C-alpha positions as CSV (number, residue, x, y, z in Angstrom):
1,M,124.3,-39.6,52.9
2,K,128.2,-40.2,52.8
3,N,127.8,-42.8,50.2
4,L,126.5,-41.1,47.3
5,N,128.7,-41.6,44.3
6,D,129.3,-39.5,41.0
7,A,126.5,-41.1,39.2
8,H,124.0,-40.6,42.0
9,F,125.3,-36.6,42.0
10,D,124.6,-36.5,38.3
11,F,121.1,-37.9,39.0
12,L,120.4,-35.1,41.5
13,R,121.8,-32.2,39.7
14,E,119.5,-33.2,36.3
15,L,116.6,-33.3,39.1
16,S,117.4,-29.7,40.3
17,N,117.8,-28.5,36.6
18,I,114.6,-29.8,35.9
19,G,113.0,-28.9,39.0
20,T,114.2,-25.4,38.6
21,G,113.2,-25.0,35.1
22,N,109.9,-25.8,35.9
23,A,109.6,-22.9,38.6
24,V,110.4,-20.6,35.8
25,S,107.6,-20.3,34.1
26,S,105.4,-19.6,37.4
27,L,107.9,-17.1,38.9
28,A,107.7,-15.4,35.4
29,K,103.8,-15.1,35.9
30,L,104.5,-13.9,39.2
31,L,107.2,-11.3,38.3
32,N,105.6,-10.0,35.5
33,G,108.2,-10.8,32.9
34,K,111.2,-12.7,32.1
35,V,112.6,-15.1,34.7
36,S,116.1,-16.6,34.2
37,V,118.0,-19.5,36.6
38,A,121.4,-19.7,36.9
39,L,122.3,-23.6,37.0
40,P,121.7,-24.8,40.4
41,N,124.6,-25.1,42.8
42,V,124.2,-28.8,44.5
43,R,126.0,-30.3,47.2
44,V,125.4,-32.8,50.5
45,A,126.1,-30.3,53.4
46,D,126.6,-31.6,56.9
47,F,123.6,-30.0,58.6
48,A,125.6,-28.8,61.6
49,K,127.0,-26.1,58.8
50,I,123.8,-25.2,56.8
51,A,123.3,-22.0,58.6
52,D,126.8,-20.6,57.3
53,F,125.8,-20.8,54.0
54,I,123.2,-18.1,55.0
55,G,124.8,-15.6,56.4
56,G,125.5,-17.7,60.4
57,S,123.0,-19.1,62.9
58,E,122.1,-15.6,64.2
59,N,121.3,-14.1,60.5
60,I,117.5,-13.2,60.0
61,I,116.2,-15.0,57.6
62,A,112.8,-16.3,55.6
63,G,111.9,-19.9,55.5
64,V,109.2,-21.7,54.0
65,L,109.0,-25.7,55.1
66,V,106.8,-28.2,53.2
67,D,106.7,-32.0,54.3
68,I,106.7,-35.0,52.1
69,S,104.9,-38.1,52.2
70,G,103.6,-40.8,50.1
71,G,106.5,-42.5,47.4
72,L,109.4,-40.5,49.3
73,S,109.0,-39.2,52.5
74,G,111.1,-36.2,54.5
75,M,111.2,-32.5,54.1
76,M,111.8,-29.4,52.2
77,M,112.5,-26.0,52.5
78,F,113.4,-22.7,51.0
79,L,115.6,-20.1,52.6
80,M,116.2,-16.5,51.2
81,E,118.1,-14.3,53.3
82,R,115.7,-11.3,54.8
83,G,117.1,-8.7,52.0
84,E,116.4,-10.9,49.2
85,A,113.2,-12.1,50.6
86,K,112.3,-8.0,50.8
87,K,113.9,-7.9,47.4
88,L,111.1,-10.6,45.9
89,S,108.5,-8.7,47.9
90,V,109.1,-5.7,46.2
91,S,109.3,-7.3,42.6
92,I,106.2,-8.9,43.0
93,L,103.8,-6.5,45.6
94,G,105.4,-3.2,44.3
95,E,107.0,-0.3,46.3
96,N,103.9,0.3,47.9
97,G,103.0,-3.4,48.0
98,G,104.7,-4.2,51.4
99,E,106.0,-3.2,54.6
100,D,108.7,-0.4,55.3
101,G,112.3,-1.5,56.9
102,D,112.7,-5.5,57.6
103,S,109.0,-6.4,58.8
104,F,106.8,-8.1,56.6
105,N,103.5,-8.0,56.7
106,P,100.4,-10.9,56.3
107,I,100.4,-10.6,52.6
108,E,104.1,-10.3,52.5
109,L,104.4,-13.6,54.1
110,S,101.5,-14.9,52.0
111,M,103.5,-14.3,49.1
112,L,106.4,-15.9,50.3
113,A,104.6,-18.7,50.8
114,E,103.4,-19.1,47.9
115,I,106.8,-18.6,46.0
116,G,108.4,-21.2,48.3
117,N,105.4,-23.5,47.6
118,I,105.6,-23.2,43.9
119,L,109.9,-24.0,43.8
120,V,109.5,-26.7,46.4
121,C,106.3,-28.6,44.2
122,S,108.4,-28.0,41.1
123,Y,110.8,-30.2,42.4
124,I,108.4,-33.0,43.7
125,D,106.7,-32.8,40.4
126,S,109.8,-33.7,38.6
127,L,110.8,-36.1,41.0
128,S,107.1,-37.5,40.4
129,R,107.8,-38.0,36.9
130,I,111.3,-39.4,37.1
131,T,110.4,-42.2,39.5
132,G,106.9,-43.2,38.8
133,K,106.0,-42.5,42.7
134,K,103.2,-39.9,44.0
135,I,104.7,-37.8,46.4
136,L,102.0,-35.2,48.4
137,P,103.0,-32.1,49.8
138,S,101.8,-30.4,52.8
139,T,100.4,-27.0,53.3
140,P,103.5,-24.7,53.3
141,H,104.4,-23.1,56.8
142,V,106.5,-19.6,56.5
143,A,108.5,-17.8,59.0
144,I,111.1,-15.1,59.3
145,D,113.3,-15.7,62.3
146,T,117.1,-16.3,63.0
147,A,118.5,-19.4,60.8
148,N,119.4,-21.3,64.1
149,A,115.5,-21.3,65.0
150,I,114.3,-22.1,61.4
151,L,116.0,-25.0,61.1
152,S,116.0,-26.1,64.1
153,A,112.4,-28.0,63.2
154,P,114.2,-29.8,60.3
155,A,117.3,-30.8,63.3
156,T,115.0,-32.3,65.6
157,E,113.0,-34.3,62.9
158,F,115.8,-35.6,61.1
159,G,118.8,-35.1,63.0
160,K,118.5,-38.4,64.3
161,T,118.6,-40.4,61.2
162,S,121.4,-38.4,59.3
163,D,123.8,-35.5,59.8
164,E,123.7,-34.6,56.0
165,V,121.1,-32.8,53.7
166,F,120.9,-32.4,50.1
167,F,121.5,-28.7,49.3
168,V,120.7,-26.7,46.7
169,E,121.5,-23.0,46.1
170,S,120.0,-21.1,42.8
171,T,119.8,-17.8,42.0
172,F,116.7,-16.1,39.9
173,C,116.9,-12.6,38.0
174,D,114.7,-10.7,36.7
175,Y,114.9,-7.9,34.0
176,L,116.1,-5.4,37.2
177,Q,118.1,-8.0,39.8
178,R,119.5,-10.8,41.0
179,I,117.5,-12.9,43.6
180,S,119.3,-16.0,45.6
181,G,117.6,-18.2,47.8
182,F,118.7,-21.8,49.0
183,F,116.3,-25.0,48.4
184,M,117.0,-27.9,51.0
185,F,115.8,-31.3,50.5
186,I,115.8,-33.9,53.5
187,P,115.0,-37.0,52.6
188,N,114.6,-40.0,54.3
189,L,117.6,-41.8,53.7
190,D,115.4,-45.4,53.0
191,N,113.4,-44.1,50.4
192,V,116.4,-42.5,48.5
193,T,118.3,-45.7,48.4
194,T,115.1,-47.2,47.0
195,I,114.5,-44.7,44.2
196,F,118.3,-45.2,43.1
197,E,118.3,-48.6,43.0
198,A,114.6,-49.1,41.0
199,L,116.2,-46.1,38.4
200,G,119.5,-48.2,37.9
201,V,121.5,-45.9,39.5
202,V,124.2,-47.3,41.0
């Protein structure tokens, strides 16, 4: 991704804005109220430094991973610090809907998987419409673990092809609180080059 220019970043920012906007209505239904989303912070980051954005390699986080295939292959992840994931759980399930403290019960884990799936699929749908390519998501996988452990899967799979990832920070706000999360897109670089060329983004 070292060869991305301003035009490429403009395209990726616009894609992020559209994908985030599409997720708002679905999140609002789950949160039973109005949801606003701050303008996403888009960057290309060294894979080795991703954990630094979410509290360090030993910080406990929630991660939702979705493999993508079809017209674009790669991996997408939605990451939240454990405290942010717990706030989201309380917002959706209520004070009595989850475990006390830092642990997560199966209902909470299922809810986090669904939230991550909604966000990831919103980006996939946007990319499909913009590029005209059919992109297929896998079943989401959710885990609560250290950042280092959760990021090890994409590092193993894609570290051999690229040392950088497309990284988006999004902050969601309901009436009561701000909830921050991070979206990570690790595309097959050959696919990305093909899409840029097809859209005339040079």
